[in-house]
C-alpha positions in Angstrom: 99.6 83.8 126.0 99.4 87.1 124.2 97.0 87.0 121.3 96.3 89.7 118.7 93.1 91.7 119.2 91.8 91.1 115.7 92.9 88.5 113.2 91.3 86.8 110.2 94.0 84.1 109.5 95.1 81.9 112.4 97.3 79.6 110.4 100.9 79.8 109.4 102.1 81.3 106.2 103.1 77.9 105.1 99.6 76.5 105.5 98.0 79.4 103.6 100.6 79.1 100.9 99.8 75.4 100.6 96.1 76.1 100.1 97.0 78.6 97.4 99.3 76.3 95.6 96.7 73.6 95.5 94.1 76.0 94.2 96.4 78.0 91.8 95.3 76.6 88.5 91.6 77.4 89.2 92.5 80.8 90.6 94.0 82.2 87.5 91.9 85.1 86.4 90.5 85.5 89.9 93.7 86.5 91.6 92.9 90.1 92.1 89.8 89.4 94.1 91.4 86.7 96.3 94.7 88.5 97.0 92.7 91.6 97.8 91.0 89.6 100.6 94.2 88.6 102.3 95.6 91.1 104.7 92.4 93.1 104.8 92.3 93.0 108.6 95.8 94.4 109.0 95.4 97.1 106.5 98.1 95.8 104.2 97.7 94.4 100.7 100.0 91.6 99.5 102.1 92.4 96.5 100.6 91.5 93.2 102.5 89.4 90.7 101.9 92.3 88.3 104.2 95.1 89.6 102.5 97.6 87.4 99.1 97.1 88.9 97.7 100.1 90.8 96.3 99.6 94.3 92.6 99.8 94.6 91.1 103.1 95.6 88.7 103.5 98.5 85.9 103.7 95.9 86.7 100.2 94.8 86.5 98.6 98.3 83.5 97.3 100.2 83.5 97.6 104.0 82.4 94.2 105.5 82.6 95.5 109.1 85.2 94.8 111.8 87.6 97.0 110.0 87.8 94.6 107.0 87.4 95.8 103.4 87.5 93.8 100.2 87.5 94.7 96.6 84.1 95.4 95.1 82.5 92.6 93.2 83.1 89.0 94.2 84.0 85.5 92.9 82.6 84.2 89.6 79.5 86.1 88.6 78.9 87.6 92.0 78.4 91.3 92.5 78.9 91.1 96.3 81.4 89.2 98.5 81.5 87.7 101.9 84.0 86.0 104.1 84.4 84.2 107.4 86.4 86.2 109.9 88.2 84.4 112.8 89.0 86.8 115.6 90.1 86.8 119.3 90.7 89.3 122.0 93.7 88.8 124.3 93.3 85.6 126.3 89.8 85.0 124.8 89.0 82.0 122.6 88.7 82.5 118.9 85.3 83.1 117.4 84.2 82.9 113.7 81.5 85.0 112.1 80.2 85.8 108.7 81.1 89.2 107.3 78.9 90.3 104.4 76.0 88.4 103.0 75.6 85.0 101.4 74.0 85.1 98.0 72.6 81.9 96.4 73.6 82.0 92.8 72.3 78.5 92.1 73.9 75.1 91.7 76.5 74.4 89.1 78.4 71.4 87.9 81.0 71.8 90.5 78.8 73.0 93.3 75.7 70.9 93.2 75.2 70.0 96.9 72.4 70.5 99.4 71.9 73.9 101.0 71.1 73.9 104.7 69.0 76.7 106.2 68.3 77.7 109.8 64.9 78.3 111.4 64.9 81.9 110.0 65.4 80.7 106.5 69.0 81.8 106.3 71.7 79.7 104.6 74.0 78.4 107.3 75.8 75.3 105.8 76.3 73.3 102.6 76.6 69.6 102.1 79.4 68.7 99.7 78.3 66.7 96.6 80.5 64.4 94.5 82.8 66.4 92.2 82.4 69.6 94.1 85.1 72.3 94.0 85.8 74.7 96.8 86.2 77.5 94.4 82.9 76.8 92.7 81.2 76.6 96.1 82.6 80.0 96.9 81.2 81.3 93.6 77.8 79.7 94.3 77.4 81.6 97.6 79.5 84.7 96.8 82.0 83.9 99.7 85.8 83.7 99.8 86.3 79.9 99.6 89.7 80.1 101.4 88.1 81.4 104.6 85.4 78.8 104.4 88.1 76.1 104.3 90.0 77.6 107.2 86.9 77.8 109.4 85.9 74.3 108.5 89.3 72.7 109.3 89.7 71.6 105.7 93.2 70.1 105.3 93.5 69.7 101.5 90.4 68.2 100.0 86.7 68.2 100.5 84.7 65.0 100.3 81.1 64.1 99.5 78.9 64.4 102.6 81.2 67.0 104.3 79.3 69.8 105.9 80.8 73.2 105.3 79.5 75.9 107.6 79.1 79.2 105.8 77.4 81.1 108.6 79.2 80.2 111.8 77.6 80.7 115.2 79.6 83.7 116.5 78.8 82.7 120.1 80.6 79.3 119.8 84.4 79.2 120.3 86.4 78.2 117.2 89.0 75.6 118.1 92.3 76.3 116.4 93.4 73.1 114.7 97.0 74.2 114.2 98.0 75.2 117.7 96.8 74.2 121.1 95.8 76.8 123.7 98.7 75.8 125.9 101.3 75.4 123.1 104.9 75.8 124.2 107.8 77.3 122.2 109.3 74.7 119.9 106.6 72.2 120.6 105.7 69.7 117.8 102.0 70.1 117.3 101.4 67.3 114.8 99.8 65.0 117.4 97.4 67.8 118.4 96.5 68.4 114.7 95.8 64.8 114.2 93.6 64.6 117.3 91.4 67.4 115.9 90.9 65.3 112.8 90.1 62.2 114.9 87.6 64.2 116.9 86.0 65.5 113.7 85.6 62.0 112.3 84.2 60.7 115.6 81.6 63.5 115.7 80.6 63.1 112.1 80.1 59.3 112.7 78.3 60.1 116.0 80.6 57.6 117.7 80.3 58.7 121.4 82.8 56.2 122.8 85.5 57.3 120.3 84.7 61.0 120.7 85.1 60.7 124.5 88.3 58.8 124.1 89.9 61.4 121.8 88.5 64.2 124.0 90.3 62.9 127.1 93.6 63.9 125.5 92.4 66.8 123.4 90.2 68.6 125.8 92.9 69.9 128.2 94.6 71.5 125.2 91.6 73.6 124.2 90.8 77.0 125.5 88.9 76.6 128.9 85.7 78.2 127.4 85.7 75.9 124.4 86.6 72.9 126.7 83.6 73.5 128.9 81.1 73.9 126.0 82.4 70.8 124.2 82.4 68.7 127.4 78.8 69.7 128.1 77.8 68.8 124.5 79.5 65.4 124.7 77.7 64.7 127.9 74.3 65.7 126.4 75.0 64.0 123.0 74.5 67.3 121.2 76.0 66.2 117.9 74.9 69.4 116.0 76.8 71.6 118.4 79.9 69.3 118.3 79.7 69.2 114.5 79.9 73.0 114.5 82.9 73.0 116.8 84.7 70.2 114.9 83.5 70.8 111.3 
């Protein structure tokens, strides 16, 4: 299988469009920042709905690394921006990593959940609270909420108690929930997509028997490196690692 050497979106245009349609009412007024993020890795900028708008100059862009630039500023009241980039070299598994820096702007009515920090005191995840909004969460931590949802396998809605990883471990393979590693042309991938969701639920519930049952069918369809790490984590009962692989 031939994979692109650098990507930030590993979902179909239909999936991305679906996320945007769901979020459209809340995105009004913030469209410039969000649309500027899309296409940053390929060097192209999607057409704006305002045909008279001028493209941003180099002075208006911030380099986040890995050849990705975004418009200066950020969501909400943020003066900086970050995003989660998902990349893969040819025949290698996908990996996610944070580009830019997370900035804690403080809780709000629609982003009032718990912040999780690692041993170094860095924010690495967020626990969704009742009534939370993905856009408000992005504004709280100055990060593109769309890439947060993509990394965390969010289908349409977030629910109280969900853990959203904002600072992924770049050494862990990211399992593509939309297409198995051994996908064949014309294959219907719905059952695979559902299996990812079943695995996610089993891991969140720490249901070892169910996780092992789902993994029997799902494991062979994952990249060999991801397959080996997940299998070892299942054997050791390493729920934190599994939660990061199946967020």
